[in-house]
C-alpha positions in Angstrom: -25.2 3.6 -28.5 -24.4 4.4 -25.0 -21.0 3.2 -25.5 -20.3 4.3 -29.3 -20.7 7.9 -27.3 -18.4 6.8 -24.6 -15.7 5.8 -27.2 -15.3 9.0 -28.2 -16.0 10.7 -24.7 -13.5 9.0 -23.8 -11.2 8.2 -27.0 -11.5 5.1 -27.8 -10.7 3.6 -23.6 -13.8 2.7 -22.6 -14.9 0.8 -25.7 -18.6 -0.7 -25.1 -20.9 0.2 -21.9 -23.4 -2.5 -21.3 -27.0 -1.9 -19.3 -28.5 -5.1 -17.7 -32.2 -4.4 -17.1 -32.1 -3.9 -13.1 -29.8 -1.0 -14.6 -26.8 -2.4 -13.2 -23.9 -0.4 -15.1 -20.7 -1.4 -16.9 -17.8 0.1 -18.5 -15.6 -2.1 -20.7 -12.3 -2.0 -22.7 -11.2 -5.1 -24.7 -12.7 -8.0 -22.4 -11.9 -6.4 -19.2 -15.1 -4.3 -17.5 -15.8 -2.8 -14.5 -18.8 -0.9 -13.1 -18.3 2.7 -13.2 -18.1 3.9 -9.6 -14.7 2.9 -9.9 -13.9 5.1 -12.6 -12.2 8.6 -12.6 -14.9 11.0 -11.8 -14.1 12.9 -15.2 -15.0 8.8 -16.5 -17.9 8.5 -14.3 -19.4 11.9 -15.3 -18.6 11.0 -19.4 -20.3 7.5 -18.4 -23.2 9.7 -17.3 -23.3 12.3 -20.4 -23.1 8.9 -23.3 -26.6 7.4 -21.3 -28.2 10.7 -20.8 -27.6 11.6 -25.1 -28.0 7.0 -26.1 -31.2 7.3 -23.8 -32.6 10.8 -25.0 -31.8 9.3 -28.6 -33.6 6.6 -28.1 -36.5 7.5 -26.0 -37.1 10.3 -29.5 -36.2 8.4 -32.2 -38.0 11.1 -34.8 -38.0 13.8 -33.4 -35.3 14.9 -31.4 -36.0 17.2 -28.8 -33.7 19.9 -27.7 -30.6 18.3 -25.6 -30.4 21.0 -22.3 -26.9 20.5 -20.3 -25.7 22.1 -17.7 -21.9 22.1 -16.8 -22.2 18.8 -17.9 -17.9 19.1 -18.1 -17.3 20.7 -14.4 -14.6 17.4 -13.6 -13.7 16.2 -17.0 -9.7 17.6 -18.0 -8.9 20.0 -21.4 -8.9 16.4 -23.2 -12.8 15.2 -22.6 -13.5 18.8 -23.2 -12.9 19.0 -26.5 -13.7 15.8 -27.0 -16.9 15.8 -25.2 -17.2 19.5 -27.2 -16.6 18.3 -30.2 -19.7 14.9 -30.0 -21.8 18.4 -28.5 -20.7 20.2 -31.9 -21.6 16.8 -34.7 -24.8 16.9 -32.0 -26.1 20.3 -33.0 -26.4 18.8 -37.0 -29.3 17.0 -35.9 -30.7 18.7 -32.7 -30.7 22.2 -30.6 -28.0 22.0 -28.0 -28.0 24.1 -25.5 -25.1 24.0 -22.7 -25.0 25.8 -19.4 -21.7 26.5 -18.3 -19.6 29.1 -15.9 -16.0 28.1 -17.3 -14.6 30.0 -20.6 -13.2 27.0 -22.1 -16.7 25.3 -23.0 -18.0 28.9 -24.8 -14.4 29.6 -26.6 -14.6 26.3 -27.8 -18.3 26.0 -28.7 -17.5 29.4 -31.2 -14.2 27.5 -32.7 -16.9 24.6 -33.6 -19.0 27.0 -34.8 -21.4 26.9 -32.5 -22.8 30.9 -30.2 -21.8 31.5 -27.0 -24.2 33.6 -25.6 -23.1 35.6 -21.7 -25.4 36.8 -19.0 -24.0 38.6 -15.8 -25.7 37.5 -13.1 -26.0 41.6 -11.7 
């Protein structure tokens, strides 16, 4: 499942994600694999997000808990962020998704995709 999510987040650039018994991971495109630590910061964060979402689905298959994410798109460029926001909008059909961010692009995308944005002031 993490590989499917990663493929969506990367626009198909990384088609699979393998997690071995000792939690070693490998991201691959076609038949070439790479340790996620050799990816860009955005690629590493995409891998981490895919793993977190997949693990929550595996751990709670019958009753998905809320998905609470804090600034997960901080190192994503605009294209990656848009794909990520579309994924979260899709996930929100079956579970509550709460995204905390200090950036307007994410809140604007949430509203555009049918979600709600709440702005809190630190004053």
